[in-house]
SEVEXGU-336691 format. One line per field, with one value per residue (C-alpha): residue number from 1; x, y, z. Coordinates in nm, 3 decimals, decimal comma. Example, Ala and Ser with C-alpha at 12.3 -4.5 7.8 and 13.67 -1.06 7.14 Angstrom:
BEGIN
i	1_2 .
xx	1,230_1,367 .
yy	-0,450_-0,106 .
zz	0,780_0,714 .
This chain:
BEGIN
i	1_2_3_4_5_6_7_8_9_10_11_12_13_14_15_16_17_18_19_20_21_22_23_24_25_26_27_28_29_30_31_32_33_34_35_36_37_38_39_40_41_42_43_44_45_46_47_48_49_50_51_52_53_54_55_56_57_58_59_60_61_62_63_64_65_66_67_68_69_70_71_72_73_74_75_76_77_78_79_80_81_82_83_84_85_86_87_88_89_90_91_92_93_94_95_96_97_98_99_100_101_102_103_104_105_106_107_108_109_110_111_112_113_114_115_116_117_118_119_120_121_122_123_124_125_126_127_128_129_130_131_132_133_134_135_136_137_138_139_140_141_142_143_144_145_146_147_148_149_150_151_152_153_154_155_156_157_158_159_160_161_162_163_164_165_166_167_168_169_170_171_172_173_174_175_176_177_178_179_180_181_182_183_184_185_186_187_188_189_190_191_192_193_194_195_196_197_198_199_200_201_202_203_204_205_206_207_208_209_210_211_212_213_214_215_216_217_218_219_220_221_222_223_224_225_226_227_228_229_230_231_232_233_234_235_236_237_238_239_240_241_242_243_244_245_246_247_248_249_250_251_252_253_254_255_256_257_258_259_260_261_262_263_264_265_266_267_268_269_270_271_272_273_274_275_276_277_278_279_280_281_282_283_284_285_286_287_288_289_290_291_292_293_294_295_296_297_298_299_300_301_302_303_304 .
xx	-1,014_-1,072_-0,792_-0,766_-0,620_-0,473_-0,587_-0,441_-0,606_-0,789_-1,111_-1,391_-1,398_-1,006_-1,061_-1,333_-1,139_-0,822_-1,004_-1,202_-0,883_-0,697_-1,037_-1,023_-1,359_-1,195_-1,040_-0,880_-0,865_-0,571_-0,676_-0,447_-0,604_-0,910_-0,825_-0,654_-0,592_-0,210_-0,292_-0,557_-0,518_-0,871_-1,096_-1,418_-1,712_-1,900_-1,663_-1,579_-1,922_-1,962_-1,625_-1,741_-2,085_-1,949_-1,695_-1,933_-2,212_-1,916_-1,956_-1,655_-1,637_-1,446_-1,306_-1,061_-0,899_-0,499_-0,343_-0,049_-0,017_0,272_0,660_0,669_0,789_0,608_0,291_0,388_0,614_0,359_0,013_-0,166_0,062_-0,045_-0,427_-0,529_-0,341_-0,489_-0,831_-0,746_-0,720_-1,025_-1,246_-1,083_-1,210_-1,577_-1,600_-1,483_-1,750_-1,993_-1,902_-1,935_-1,587_-1,499_-1,095_-0,828_-0,491_-0,304_0,067_0,210_0,492_0,641_0,997_1,187_1,289_1,665_1,747_1,666_1,619_1,271_1,178_0,931_0,784_0,723_0,542_0,335_0,235_0,140_-0,088_-0,231_-0,369_-0,462_-0,630_-0,874_-0,847_-0,945_-1,276_-1,331_-1,301_-1,515_-1,816_-1,785_-1,727_-1,391_-1,091_-0,750_-0,500_-0,148_0,127_0,503_0,779_1,039_1,242_1,343_1,663_1,647_1,829_2,060_2,147_2,189_2,565_2,656_2,460_2,546_2,907_2,863_2,833_2,424_2,259_1,937_2,122_2,251_1,926_1,747_2,073_2,152_2,129_2,216_2,164_1,828_1,757_1,436_1,441_1,477_1,081_0,941_0,709_0,945_0,890_0,577_0,719_0,603_0,288_0,235_0,311_0,052_-0,236_-0,161_-0,163_-0,521_-0,686_-1,028_-1,200_-1,133_-0,732_-0,558_-0,283_-0,178_-0,054_0,224_0,491_0,724_0,743_0,974_1,233_1,295_1,317_0,923_0,838_0,543_0,378_0,400_0,281_-0,017_-0,133_-0,027_-0,244_-0,531_-0,897_-0,672_-0,572_-0,757_-0,565_-0,318_-0,048_0,185_0,513_0,847_1,204_1,542_1,758_1,680_1,763_1,975_2,100_1,760_1,585_1,249_1,171_0,890_0,589_0,699_1,070_1,201_1,221_0,914_0,623_0,360_0,146_0,248_0,116_-0,219_-0,317_-0,229_-0,456_-0,726_-0,705_-0,759_-1,020_-0,933_-1,118_-1,033_-0,837_-0,499_-0,312_0,002_0,256_0,656_0,657_1,065_1,186_1,051_1,183_1,135_1,054_0,767_0,650_0,306_0,462_0,111_-0,098_0,157_0,140_-0,212_-0,245_0,034_-0,192_-0,509_-0,330_-0,204_-0,533_-0,652_-0,438_-0,473_-0,835_-0,995 .
yy	-0,700_-0,256_-0,055_0,200_0,474_0,644_1,001_1,210_1,565_1,766_1,789_1,565_1,767_1,726_1,370_1,340_1,517_1,342_1,015_1,078_1,200_0,923_0,724_0,524_0,439_0,344_0,558_0,526_0,840_0,970_0,971_1,204_1,470_1,574_1,856_1,767_1,418_1,481_1,595_1,349_1,056_1,040_1,073_1,244_1,084_1,374_1,568_1,201_1,087_1,426_1,346_1,052_1,103_1,392_1,187_0,880_1,190_1,226_0,885_0,758_0,464_0,470_0,165_0,201_0,429_0,485_0,546_0,496_0,351_0,587_0,593_0,665_0,353_0,452_0,342_-0,034_-0,015_0,157_0,134_0,231_0,580_0,636_0,575_0,870_0,746_0,364_0,532_0,740_0,428_0,295_0,592_0,596_0,231_0,289_0,627_0,450_0,141_0,408_0,606_0,271_0,248_-0,145_-0,179_0,002_-0,021_-0,005_0,068_-0,059_0,169_0,204_0,221_-0,061_0,034_0,157_-0,131_-0,466_-0,643_-0,460_-0,595_-0,883_-0,581_-0,388_-0,695_-0,774_-0,392_-0,462_-0,722_-0,591_-0,306_-0,506_-0,734_-0,417_-0,285_-0,603_-0,669_-0,306_-0,352_-0,667_-0,493_-0,154_-0,419_-0,323_-0,496_-0,440_-0,491_-0,435_-0,339_-0,375_-0,090_-0,286_-0,001_0,144_0,312_0,675_0,665_0,963_0,779_0,414_0,431_0,569_0,313_0,013_0,085_0,070_-0,313_-0,351_-0,664_-0,787_-0,937_-0,623_-0,414_-0,448_-0,236_0,006_0,373_0,613_0,991_1,101_0,732_0,623_0,314_0,048_-0,033_-0,337_-0,469_-0,485_-0,820_-1,075_-1,256_-0,987_-0,915_-1,310_-1,296_-0,986_-1,178_-1,520_-1,336_-1,203_-1,428_-1,265_-1,262_-0,858_-0,905_-0,949_-0,827_-0,591_-0,832_-0,598_-0,666_-0,487_-0,774_-0,948_-0,637_-0,799_-1,151_-1,262_-1,539_-1,363_-1,686_-1,861_-1,548_-1,539_-1,899_-1,872_-1,548_-1,629_-1,535_-1,279_-1,063_-0,734_-0,498_-0,511_-0,320_-0,288_-0,177_-0,276_-0,297_-0,418_-0,605_-0,680_-0,504_-0,315_-0,250_-0,303_0,060_0,147_0,156_0,196_-0,039_-0,293_-0,185_-0,400_-0,739_-0,817_-1,080_-0,825_-0,995_-1,327_-1,230_-1,065_-1,387_-1,570_-1,337_-1,385_-1,778_-1,734_-1,567_-1,183_-0,937_-0,590_-0,313_-0,297_0,035_0,095_0,274_0,395_0,457_0,561_0,886_1,058_0,968_1,320_1,640_1,701_1,279_1,205_0,870_0,791_0,821_0,575_0,336_0,349_0,272_-0,012_-0,179_-0,138_-0,366_-0,597_-0,648_-0,716_-0,959_-1,120_-1,169_-0,923 .
zz	-1,184_-1,128_-1,300_-1,016_-0,995_-0,715_-0,634_-0,406_-0,539_-0,271_-0,456_-0,580_-0,873_-0,941_-0,869_-1,156_-1,366_-1,373_-1,353_-1,698_-1,849_-1,832_-1,855_-1,552_-1,366_-1,032_-0,794_-0,472_-0,244_0,009_0,401_0,435_0,200_0,452_0,710_1,050_0,943_0,984_1,332_1,440_1,187_1,151_0,826_0,971_0,820_0,701_0,476_0,380_0,280_0,078_-0,074_-0,196_-0,305_-0,523_-0,687_-0,745_-0,897_-1,123_-1,261_-1,089_-0,832_-0,500_-0,493_-0,204_0,021_0,127_0,440_0,630_1,011_1,068_1,155_1,470_1,651_2,015_1,892_1,878_2,162_2,393_2,229_2,589_2,582_2,250_2,265_2,059_1,756_1,831_1,868_1,524_1,390_1,454_1,354_1,037_0,930_1,126_0,870_0,571_0,601_0,644_0,377_0,177_0,113_0,187_0,086_0,269_0,092_0,447_0,474_0,768_0,786_1,172_1,159_1,340_1,694_1,752_1,955_1,774_2,122_2,134_1,815_1,963_2,184_1,888_1,770_2,054_2,037_1,696_1,719_1,998_1,795_1,546_1,781_1,799_1,477_1,249_1,492_1,353_1,058_1,018_1,192_0,942_0,625_0,580_0,406_0,527_0,243_0,415_0,239_0,420_0,340_0,078_0,114_-0,205_-0,218_-0,385_-0,700_-0,620_-0,297_-0,456_-0,558_-0,178_-0,021_-0,208_-0,171_0,190_0,182_0,255_0,266_0,343_0,628_0,747_0,685_1,037_1,187_0,868_0,898_0,646_0,672_0,491_0,414_0,605_0,782_0,874_0,909_1,132_0,855_0,503_0,306_0,257_0,554_0,823_0,609_0,686_1,037_1,120_0,874_1,069_1,406_1,369_1,143_0,999_0,618_0,716_0,759_0,439_0,161_-0,072_-0,404_-0,497_-0,737_-0,513_-0,301_-0,563_-0,492_-0,168_-0,268_-0,294_-0,549_-0,671_-0,820_-0,482_-0,302_-0,509_-0,465_-0,081_-0,025_-0,261_-0,109_0,108_-0,163_-0,149_-0,333_-0,588_-0,735_-1,056_-1,030_-1,200_-1,120_-1,220_-0,954_-0,601_-0,304_-0,244_-0,626_-0,748_-0,936_-1,061_-1,417_-1,592_-1,622_-1,844_-1,898_-1,585_-1,516_-1,308_-1,476_-1,498_-1,690_-1,560_-1,208_-1,339_-1,480_-1,134_-0,981_-1,225_-1,178_-0,798_-0,871_-0,725_-0,877_-0,675_-0,732_-0,970_-0,942_-1,102_-0,888_-0,899_-1,234_-1,224_-1,366_-1,693_-1,996_-2,137_-1,970_-1,929_-1,940_-1,779_-1,615_-1,454_-1,768_-1,962_-1,674_-1,678_-2,017_-1,994_-1,686_-1,911_-2,195_-1,987_-1,818_-2,149_-2,228_-1,896_-2,031_-1,778 .
């Protein structure tokens, strides 16, 4: 497995500097660091090639890329009217492959339609898009590692939100000021539905330990998705949704070591990225550096 740093730096030099400082040899870069990406949804090929080349010249491997599909439910409710959005997804996947990036951590984050009666139409639209996107990924040699939005409640809102009586069963129709959601894909169940709808070696899963937050059984999920896990994320928390909260890696209730051992047992050898580190425990604490160090120790303990 590859201990991988998520890098949101806009210059290759900054990526290399940060990776070297943390002793990491692999990084994943964010699509939105490229000019005009927010407007077009496209990572342009030549700037991407230059960026990746300079990072690799610095001795750092670009193990993957990170992108979001977009929160607007309109593109899944009516893909034909959002053709530019869909075309941007397709071109970005082509360009990632051409630049030698073979893994895309893909956050599938459209918000659920305002009316639950439209959910199935939204799913039909999403599958329609994936019937184009997945073959494009196959041709480009890119593996899609899908990640739902197990919607975390910000710490400063948790008490208020929990006091409303919110439950997982009420999640679909729940609205709260300044709290995004609900999302169309929100648990391992929806990830399963998406990859089964368009079967392909390029259509896979990000095995995130945050799946536990929404009630997922991590050992069972590793076994179920083996062979289709293309990315892994390490995060820790206490409790489950809605009252669960993020904590620093290794101080929560998630069996992080056991999960990595199971991933090794099923032959997973891709990126492992720590994320969602909780709040700093003292002023100036570099949580990311600490989480990288802890994940390195976990990987060593797992025999990786």
